[in-house]
N, C-alpha and C positions, 0 to 999 in steps of 0.2 A: 392296773395303774400305770404300767410301763407304756401302754399305748397313749395315754394322756400326755406323758412327758415327751414322747416322740412327736406327737402332734404339736405340742406347744413349742418345742425346740425348732421344728421345721417351719412352723408358722412364723416364729420370730425371725429366723434367717430370711424367709421369704419377704416379710414386711420390710426388714432392713434393706434388702436388695432392691425392692420396689421403690422405696423412698430414695435410695442412692441414685437410681436411674432417673426418677422424677426431678431430683435436685440438679443432677448433672445436665439433664436435658434442658431444664429451665435456664441454666447458666449458658449453655451453647446457644439457646435462642437469643440471648442478649448479645453475644459475640456475633452471631449471624446477622442480626439487625444492624449492628454497628458496621459490619463488613459491607452491607448493602449501601452504605453511605460513603464508602471510600472510592477514590478514583481508580481507574484501570492502571495497571494490570493487577494491583492488589485485590481489587474487588473480586475478580473472577477466580483467582487462586483461593482466597479465603472462603468465598461462598461455596466453592466446590468441596473444600475440606470440611466446612461446618455441616454441609448437607450430608456428606458421608458419615461424619461423626454422629449426627442425629439419627440417621438410619440404623447405624450399628447399635447405639445405645437403646433405641426403641426396640429393635428386633432381638437383641441378644440379652438385654437386662430388663428393661422396663416392662415389656409385655409378658415375657415368661414369668417374671417375678410376680406380676399382678395375678396371673393365672394360678401360680403356686400358692399365693396368699389366699386366694378364694378357696382353693381345694383344701388346704391345710386348715383354714378357718372353719370350713364346713365340717371337717373331721373333728376339730376341737369343739365345735358347737354341739355336735352329736354326742361326744363323750362327756361334755360338761353340763348340758342342758341349760346353758345360759340364756337361751331364747325366752325362757320364762321370767327372766329378771328385768325389771324396768330399766336399769342402767344399760342393758344390752340394746334396748330399743333406741336409746340415744346414740350409742356407738354405731348401730346399724344405719341410722340416719346420716351420721358423719361419713360412714363408709360409702353410702350412696353418693354423697357429695364428692368423695375422693375418686370414685369411679367416673363421675361426670368430669372432674378435673383431668383425669387420665385421658378420657376420650377427647376432650377439647384440646388437650396438649397435642394429641396426634393431629388434629385438624390444623393447629398452628404450625406443626412440623411440616405438614404437606403444603400449607400456604407459603411458608418460607422457602420451601424447595422450588416453588413457582416464582419466587421473587416478590411475593405479596406479603409485606411486613407491616406490623403495627409499629408505633413509635417505640424506641428503645426503653423509655421509661415504663411503658405498659408491661414489657417483659420482665422488668425488674420487680414490679409489683406482683405479676403473675407467679414468679418464682417463689415469692414469700407466702403465697396462698397455701402451698403444700405444707409449709412449716406450721401454719395456724391449724390446718386440719390434723396434722400429726400430733400436735399438742393436745387437741381436743380428744382424739381417739385414744392416745396413750393414757392420758389422765383419767378418762372414763373407764378404761379397762383396768387400770391399776387400782383406783379407788373403789371401783365397782359400786358407784353411786351415780344417780342422775346428775348431780352437781359436779361430777368429775370433769365434764367438758368445761364448765365454768372455771374450775381450778386451773385447767389448762390454758384458758384464755387469759386469766389473770397472770399466770406464769409467763406466757409469751409476751404480754404487754409490759411486764416488769423487765424481762430480758431485752426486749426491743428498746425500751427507754435507756437502759444501761448501755446497750450496744450503740445507740445513736449518740449518747453523750461521749463515749469513748471515741467514736469516729470523728465527731466534731472537734474534740480536744486534740486528738492526734493530727488532724488536718490543720488546725490553727498552729500547732507546734512546728509543722513543716514549713510554714510561710516565713 
């Protein structure tokens, strides 16, 4: 039973690290795209800095943590036998989407490095996609039900509505 707890603890640390990297990378994409719209010399200085930050986050956090997540997840799957459970099939589908998100994020990173950016608003929405996936994955794993992903989507919708309301109200108060 000790192996199970080691696998679970290492998996959780890996997942948290992976999402931290994805969230931070998405935020840097926004700043990078904004920097590409600035006049010189600000543009060159900021773009160089954001490119360096993206490389470091990708190479030192995001990619290694995704690999560690995959390895510790496989170890945990072996120990728990969860692949036989219907809820795990939903989680696996969401994980496939997360790995696609991860891969596409790298493509966006490389495009930004070349100066090829999408609109800033796109990166704002892109950054939120990881949050939606995280809610679906976590709720499915915790509830261990096929409907867990639905619970996660409901939770993210409610929290998004609250967050939007708070943002709008605080913005109005500043005016």
